[in-house]
Every structure is written in structure tokens, then in C-alpha cells.
C-alpha positions in Angstrom: 0.0 0.0 0.0 1.4 3.4 -0.9 1.3 5.9 2.0 -1.2 8.6 1.0 -1.2 12.2 2.2 -4.4 12.5 4.2 -5.8 15.7 5.7 -6.4 15.5 9.5 -10.1 16.2 8.9 -10.5 13.3 6.5 -12.9 10.5 7.2 -12.6 9.0 3.7 -9.6 8.6 1.4 -8.1 6.2 -1.1 -4.9 4.2 -0.7 -3.0 2.7 -3.6 -2.2 -1.0 -3.4 -0.1 -3.0 -5.8 -0.5 -6.4 -7.2 0.7 -8.3 -10.3 -0.8 -8.5 -13.7 -0.2 -10.5 -16.8 0.4 -8.7 -20.1 -2.0 -10.2 -22.6 -2.3 -8.8 -26.1 -0.7 -5.5 -24.9 -3.1 -5.1 -22.0 -2.4 -5.5 -18.2 -4.8 -8.2 -16.9 -4.8 -8.3 -13.0 -4.1 -11.7 -11.5 -5.9 -10.7 -8.3 -8.7 -8.3 -7.3 -9.7 -6.3 -4.3 -11.5 -8.6 -1.7 -12.0 -6.1 1.1 -10.4 -3.3 3.1 -10.2 -3.7 6.9 -9.8 -0.6 9.1 -8.7 -0.8 12.7 -8.9 2.5 14.6 -7.5 3.3 18.0 -6.8 6.6 19.8 -3.3 6.9 18.4 -3.3 5.0 15.1 -5.3 3.8 12.1 -4.3 0.5 10.5 -5.5 -0.2 7.0 -5.2 -3.7 5.5 -6.1 -4.4 1.9 -7.0 -8.0 1.1 -6.9 -9.5 -2.4 -8.3 -12.7 -4.0 -7.3 -14.4 -7.2 -8.9 -13.0 -10.3 -11.2 -15.3 -12.3 -10.6 -13.5 -15.6 -10.8 -16.1 -18.3 -8.0 -14.5 -20.3 -5.5 -15.5 -17.6 -3.4 -18.7 -18.2 -3.9 -21.5 -15.6 -2.1 -20.6 -12.4 -1.0 -17.4 -14.1 2.0 -19.3 -15.6 3.7 -18.3 -18.8 2.9 -14.6 -18.7 4.9 -11.4 -18.5 4.4 -9.9 -15.1 4.0 -6.2 -14.3 3.0 -4.3 -11.2 -0.4 -2.6 -11.2 -1.6 0.0 -8.7 -5.3 0.2 -7.9 -7.0 2.5 -5.4 -8.9 1.1 -2.5 -11.4 3.3 -0.6 -11.1 3.7 3.1 -13.8 5.0 5.5 -13.1 6.0 9.1 -15.5 6.3 12.0 -13.8 9.5 13.0 -11.4 12.0 11.3 -7.8 10.9 11.1 -6.6 13.8 13.2 -3.1 13.3 14.5 -3.3 9.5 14.5 -0.6 7.6 12.6 -1.7 5.8 9.5 -0.1 2.4 9.2 -0.2 -0.4 6.6 -2.0 -3.4 8.3 0.1 -5.8 6.1 3.1 -5.0 8.2 1.2 -5.9 11.5 1.7 -9.1 13.3 -1.9 -10.1 12.8 -1.8 -9.8 9.0 1.5 -11.6 8.8 0.0 -14.6 10.6 -3.0 -14.6 8.3 -1.2 -14.9 5.0 1.9 -16.8 3.9 4.3 -14.1 2.7 8.0 -14.8 2.4 9.7 -12.8 5.3 12.5 -11.2 3.1 9.8 -9.7 0.8 7.7 -8.6 3.8 10.7 -7.0 5.6 11.8 -5.1 2.4 8.2 -3.9 1.7 7.5 -2.8 5.3 10.9 -1.0 5.5 10.2 0.9 2.3 6.6 1.8 3.4 7.8 3.0 6.8 10.3 5.2 5.1 7.8 6.7 2.6 5.2 7.3 5.4 7.5 9.6 7.4 
């Protein structure tokens, strides 16, 4: 998820999340799609977790094999119960809870979360 610039008064905003796509006939065809956006709000932080599911696009090859891969950024809409204020916005993917829910290779996750933390400052 790309760290957005969100005004303190915002109760709704978009975050940009990335996933892979196959290039088929010159078009990027996403290999996954947005499943849901989870928001966990506390007094000092807002955690946003974007969940994906495999795409059922019939143009994709079985198991997405034999395709040229590219990264695609798609916006996901976030709604808060209260304005962001001075709370810290964090990527839920980098939380312990999310890391236990999905099998992500640790070196990838460490690199991603380090880059996200740097871009969010």
C-alpha cells in the first residue's frame, strides 16, 4: 500500500495498493482483485489492511503461468469512523496479525515494510 497524504479532517480517502498483472495482447490483466479493506482504529493510530483474492478473468493462463508480469496500482477506498486527526496511518500488512493470516516470504515482507515505513515519514 502506498502511503497517502491524508488531511487531519478526512474520514474517507483512497490508498493505492499494488499487485501483479499478466500482459496479454498488450493489456495488463490483473491476477488478483480487491477482496476487502479492513480498518482498525484506535486513539493513536489507524491501521488499513487491503485484502486480495485471485482473479477469475478467463483471459489469464492456468495458475498465471507463462505470462509477462508487471505491477499494477489500484485505489482502495477507506472510510473512518472519526477524522484521522493526529493518529498515525499504518499499513496493516506490516502488522503481526496480518503476517500470521497470509503466507508471505519474510524477506519480501521485511523489504516492503521497511520501504513503506520510510515513505510514510
